[in-house]
N, C-alpha and C positions, 0 to 999 in steps of 0.2 A: 265825518262825525268831527264834531267837536269835543274840546273837555273844555270844559266851567271850572273854575275855582272858585272859592270863597273864602275868606280871613277875616280871624280876630271877631270882631262882636257882632257882624255880617252872616258869618258862618253860624254862630250860638242866635241869631234869630232865625236864622232860614229856618236852622235845624240839618244843614249837611253842609259837608264840606267840598264835594266836586262832584260832578254827574258829568255823563257823554252823553250825545244826544244826534240826530242828523239837523245840519244848518236847513232851518226850515225855509220853504221857499221865499224868493220876495228880500230876504235877510242880509244887509250887504256893509253894515256895518257896527260900532257897538252901539250907537244910537237904538238901532230898530232892533236888536236884541236884546237891551233892555226893556225897551217898552214890549216886546214878546214876551218877555218873560215875567213883567209887569201885571200882565191880562192875567197869569196865573192867580193875582187878586192875593188879597191878606195881608199878609207879612210881606210878599214878594212884590207887590205895589207899592209901598212904602217906606222896604229896605232900598230898595233898585234906583228909588227917583230923588234918593239923598241926592244935592250934588255936590256935595264935598268925598263923597267917594271916588272914588282913585279907582284908574284900569291899568291891567296890564297885557298887549297881546302877544302872545307868545315871548313871557318876561321881559319884555319891553312895557317902559311907559309907555303910554299912545292915551290919545285924545279920544273924547267918545264920538267922532267921526271918522274917527281910524275904522279902517277896509277889516273886514274882517274874510277865512274862506275855507272848506273844509280842510282838515286836517290844522286849523290852528287852536290854541290855547289861550284862554280869556279869562282872567284873576281881576275881580274887585275885591279891592277894602279900603276900609276907615284911613285918614289921613293917621298920623304916626304922631304922637307924644310925645317928650321926656324930656328931661331935665339933670 
């Protein structure tokens, strides 16, 4: 089981803050997981295709090539701006 979390405008776009699911067979890294989620279509496809999104695995900023495994938490969030 993995936990997926979506923050800020991404959460609003997708209409979900977090979910838990069985790690699908063949999913080895964040890129694989993103593509699998984008296959849901609609907002999922466009929202998770955004190259400006940041991702964290187990609360540590990670690259899209970061490995994931059962028990991990993967979170996506848009870049933070401020002044």
